[in-house]
C-alpha positions as a Python dict, from the first residue, in 0.01 Angstrom:
ca = {
    (1, 'M'): (0, 0, 0),
    (2, 'S'): (116, 343, -84),
    (3, 'Q'): (267, 551, 202),
    (4, 'V'): (128, 855, 375),
    (5, 'R'): (419, 1099, 406),
    (6, 'V'): (463, 1460, 545),
    (7, 'H'): (789, 1657, 427),
    (8, 'N'): (939, 1996, 531),
    (9, 'F'): (681, 2099, 790),
    (10, 'A'): (822, 2355, 991),
    (11, 'V'): (750, 2453, 1345),
    (12, 'S'): (886, 2717, 1578),
    (13, 'L'): (1045, 2640, 1912),
    (14, 'D'): (714, 2666, 2082),
    (15, 'G'): (553, 2449, 1845),
    (16, 'F'): (358, 2680, 1609),
    (17, 'G'): (331, 2563, 1250),
    (18, 'T'): (191, 2894, 1119),
    (19, 'G'): (161, 3243, 1289),
    (20, 'D'): (-124, 3458, 1366),
    (21, 'G'): (-328, 3692, 1122),
    (22, 'L'): (-315, 3512, 786),
    (23, 'T'): (-395, 3732, 495),
    (24, 'L'): (-364, 3741, 123),
    (25, 'D'): (-50, 3912, 162),
    (26, 'A'): (85, 3709, 451),
    (27, 'S'): (7, 3333, 398),
    (28, 'F'): (184, 3240, 742),
    (29, 'G'): (63, 3562, 940),
    (30, 'H'): (305, 3728, 1157),
    (31, 'A'): (553, 3453, 1122),
    (32, 'G'): (631, 3572, 768),
    (33, 'H'): (889, 3362, 597),
    (34, 'R'): (1086, 3288, 913),
    (35, 'L'): (979, 2925, 923),
    (36, 'H'): (1106, 2854, 578),
    (37, 'E'): (1425, 3040, 536),
    (38, 'W'): (1616, 2727, 575),
    (39, 'M'): (1436, 2576, 283),
    (40, 'T'): (1435, 2875, 45),
    (41, 'A'): (1807, 2890, 75),
    (42, 'T'): (1852, 2549, -87),
    (43, 'R'): (1935, 2476, -451),
    (44, 'F'): (1612, 2233, -446),
    (45, 'W'): (1382, 2545, -376),
    (46, 'R'): (1572, 2801, -604),
    (47, 'S'): (1549, 2556, -889),
    (48, 'M'): (1194, 2519, -858),
    (49, 'V'): (1144, 2895, -872),
    (50, 'G'): (1386, 2939, -1142),
    (51, 'Q'): (1657, 3113, -933),
    (52, 'P'): (2040, 3017, -963),
    (53, 'G'): (2246, 2886, -674),
    (54, 'G'): (2143, 2776, -338),
    (55, 'G'): (2291, 2525, -80),
    (56, 'V'): (2339, 2159, -147),
    (57, 'G'): (2395, 2050, 216),
    (58, 'V'): (2169, 1877, 488),
    (59, 'D'): (1877, 2102, 420),
    (60, 'H'): (1880, 2058, 53),
    (61, 'A'): (1880, 1682, 95),
    (62, 'F'): (1576, 1693, 318),
    (63, 'A'): (1397, 1947, 112),
    (64, 'E'): (1428, 1761, -221),
    (65, 'R'): (1226, 1470, -70),
    (66, 'H'): (919, 1683, -87),
    (67, 'G'): (900, 1614, -466),
    (68, 'A'): (979, 1249, -493),
    (69, 'G'): (730, 961, -549),
    (70, 'F'): (397, 1138, -482),
    (71, 'G'): (61, 1082, -678),
    (72, 'A'): (-179, 1309, -478),
    (73, 'E'): (-165, 1565, -197),
    (74, 'I'): (-410, 1656, 98),
    (75, 'M'): (-406, 2004, 236),
    (76, 'G'): (-622, 2204, 468),
    (77, 'R'): (-820, 2498, 346),
    (78, 'G'): (-591, 2725, 538),
    (79, 'K'): (-297, 2627, 320),
    (80, 'F'): (-498, 2693, 10),
    (81, 'S'): (-664, 3029, 134),
    (82, 'P'): (-651, 3263, 439),
    (83, 'H'): (-1033, 3291, 416),
    (84, 'T'): (-1309, 3080, 609),
    (85, 'G'): (-1657, 3033, 548),
    (86, 'P'): (-1858, 3029, 223),
    (87, 'W'): (-1644, 3092, -90),
    (88, 'T'): (-1876, 3366, -227),
    (89, 'G'): (-1902, 3687, -74),
    (90, 'V'): (-1557, 3718, 46),
    (91, 'G'): (-1405, 3959, -185),
    (92, 'T'): (-1197, 3794, -446),
    (93, 'D'): (-1188, 3458, -272),
    (94, 'D'): (-1453, 3307, -494),
    (95, 'E'): (-1206, 3342, -771),
    (96, 'W'): (-885, 3258, -562),
    (97, 'R'): (-679, 2992, -719),
    (98, 'G'): (-432, 2952, -448),
    (99, 'W'): (-95, 3114, -354),
    (100, 'W'): (121, 2944, -628),
    (101, 'G'): (35, 3115, -956),
    (102, 'P'): (-100, 2935, -1286),
    (103, 'N'): (144, 2646, -1244),
    (104, 'P'): (161, 2510, -896),
    (105, 'P'): (437, 2305, -771),
    (106, 'F'): (227, 1999, -697),
    (107, 'H'): (148, 1867, -1047),
    (108, 'T'): (-81, 1598, -903),
    (109, 'P'): (-456, 1590, -780),
    (110, 'V'): (-496, 1798, -469),
    (111, 'F'): (-762, 1739, -230),
    (112, 'V'): (-846, 2053, -27),
    (113, 'L'): (-1035, 1980, 297),
    (114, 'T'): (-1313, 2235, 343),
    (115, 'H'): (-1678, 2254, 494),
    (116, 'H'): (-1758, 2437, 180),
    (117, 'P'): (-1691, 2240, -133),
    (118, 'R'): (-1668, 2401, -465),
    (119, 'P'): (-1609, 2282, -820),
    (120, 'S'): (-1262, 2155, -893),
    (121, 'I'): (-993, 2379, -1053),
    (122, 'E'): (-767, 2247, -1308),
    (123, 'M'): (-420, 2439, -1325),
    (124, 'E'): (-126, 2414, -1555),
    (125, 'G'): (138, 2124, -1501),
    (126, 'G'): (-117, 1851, -1400),
    (127, 'T'): (-244, 2016, -1063),
    (128, 'V'): (-610, 1991, -1010),
    (129, 'F'): (-758, 2130, -694),
    (130, 'H'): (-1057, 1928, -557),
    (131, 'F'): (-1259, 2066, -261),
    (132, 'V'): (-1415, 1809, -43),
    (133, 'D'): (-1581, 1789, 297),
    (134, 'A'): (-1443, 1478, 429),
    (135, 'A'): (-1295, 1324, 761),
    (136, 'P'): (-919, 1231, 722),
    (137, 'Q'): (-994, 871, 653),
    (138, 'E'): (-1232, 955, 376),
    (139, 'A'): (-995, 1215, 222),
    (140, 'L'): (-715, 957, 236),
    (141, 'A'): (-934, 709, 54),
    (142, 'L'): (-984, 958, -228),
    (143, 'A'): (-622, 1056, -242),
    (144, 'R'): (-508, 698, -270),
    (145, 'E'): (-739, 633, -549),
    (146, 'A'): (-604, 924, -750),
    (147, 'A'): (-241, 840, -649),
    (148, 'G'): (-246, 483, -771),
    (149, 'D'): (80, 301, -671),
    (150, 'L'): (242, 630, -561),
    (151, 'D'): (249, 784, -224),
    (152, 'V'): (19, 1050, -80),
    (153, 'R'): (159, 1376, 65),
    (154, 'V'): (-13, 1542, 360),
    (155, 'G'): (82, 1899, 325),
    (156, 'G'): (-68, 2088, 620),
    (157, 'G'): (-150, 2333, 780),
    (158, 'P'): (-106, 2238, 1129),
    (159, 'T'): (-468, 2183, 1224),
    (160, 'M'): (-537, 1916, 950),
    (161, 'L'): (-202, 1752, 1007),
    (162, 'R'): (-280, 1719, 1369),
    (163, 'D'): (-611, 1556, 1269),
    (164, 'F'): (-425, 1305, 1050),
    (165, 'L'): (-175, 1231, 1318),
    (166, 'A'): (-445, 1175, 1582),
    (167, 'A'): (-620, 929, 1347),
    (168, 'D'): (-284, 738, 1310),
    (169, 'L'): (-284, 784, 935),
    (170, 'V'): (65, 914, 870),
    (171, 'D'): (362, 687, 810),
    (172, 'T'): (656, 917, 793),
    (173, 'L'): (659, 1269, 922),
    (174, 'H'): (947, 1510, 876),
    (175, 'V'): (927, 1826, 1098),
    (176, 'V'): (1182, 2101, 1079),
    (177, 'Q'): (1221, 2278, 1428),
    (178, 'V'): (1325, 2630, 1344),
    (179, 'P'): (1493, 2822, 1628),
    (180, 'I'): (1259, 3107, 1664),
    (181, 'L'): (971, 3172, 1926),
    (182, 'L'): (624, 3285, 1755),
    (183, 'G'): (413, 3301, 2072),
    (184, 'R'): (88, 3287, 1891),
    (185, 'G'): (-65, 3111, 1581),
    (186, 'V'): (-162, 2754, 1537),
    (187, 'R'): (37, 2480, 1727),
    (188, 'L'): (106, 2140, 1573),
    (189, 'W'): (150, 1914, 1890),
    (190, 'D'): (-167, 2006, 2100),
    (191, 'G'): (-342, 1684, 2211),
    (192, 'L'): (-88, 1445, 2053),
    (193, 'E'): (78, 1349, 2377),
    (194, 'G'): (261, 1002, 2354),
    (195, 'I'): (284, 1022, 1980),
    (196, 'E'): (649, 931, 1994),
    (197, 'A'): (565, 576, 2094),
    (198, 'R'): (438, 508, 1747),
    (199, 'Y'): (743, 608, 1575),
    (200, 'G'): (1126, 577, 1546),
    (201, 'I'): (1265, 904, 1570),
    (202, 'E'): (1582, 1048, 1429),
    (203, 'A'): (1714, 1411, 1457),
    (204, 'V'): (1980, 1575, 1236),
    (205, 'S'): (2107, 1920, 1318),
    (206, 'S'): (2190, 2149, 1029),
    (207, 'P'): (2446, 2450, 1012),
    (208, 'S'): (2158, 2671, 930),
    (209, 'G'): (2049, 2626, 1289),
    (210, 'V'): (1742, 2398, 1216),
    (211, 'T'): (1679, 2053, 1343),
    (212, 'H'): (1530, 1798, 1104),
    (213, 'L'): (1312, 1540, 1297),
    (214, 'T'): (1210, 1225, 1110),
    (215, 'F'): (930, 1019, 1248),
    (216, 'T'): (902, 677, 1098),
    (217, 'R'): (624, 434, 1180),
    (218, 'R'): (760, 141, 1395),
}
């Protein structure tokens, strides 16, 4: 059976996976880009956005796993849009097509979990956003059918990832602990006490200051 994997999910020292106050201009709220500066400095990331250079060390080695072997992605609505509630009547949000431009980096079907389904959106490069109101187990069944023999990536944000972890649906979890304190936002680990018993855990420190934590199902 295909694996369910999480890669490059960054949290602060106090456990926040996103900051407070998400807007169209601030996809991670007051956290800005601080949770992901380790990744945007890698050659993997720079090549994705058409920029030269970038590091090829530890951070690069972990970052590039994000793109390998996936046939579908599941994400929460908060990763797709900062708005909540019905899609219509929220300014431009009824026409919002995600943060990533006309050719998003997923290149697979993407299942966006929302209590307000809407018609699917087909983008360039093979990405198709499907908006579904489904429990984690139901969403995973849809994604596995779409992925075929390939793996399913759970992309976040922290609320939906916490739900998938609580339901014991994640086989491999890569969390990047970033040495900043956010103080507010949405935390990943709340309610997941004892989760370490399910996984073997390895930690790798990077010269950039982050720590890569890999949880692999026992």
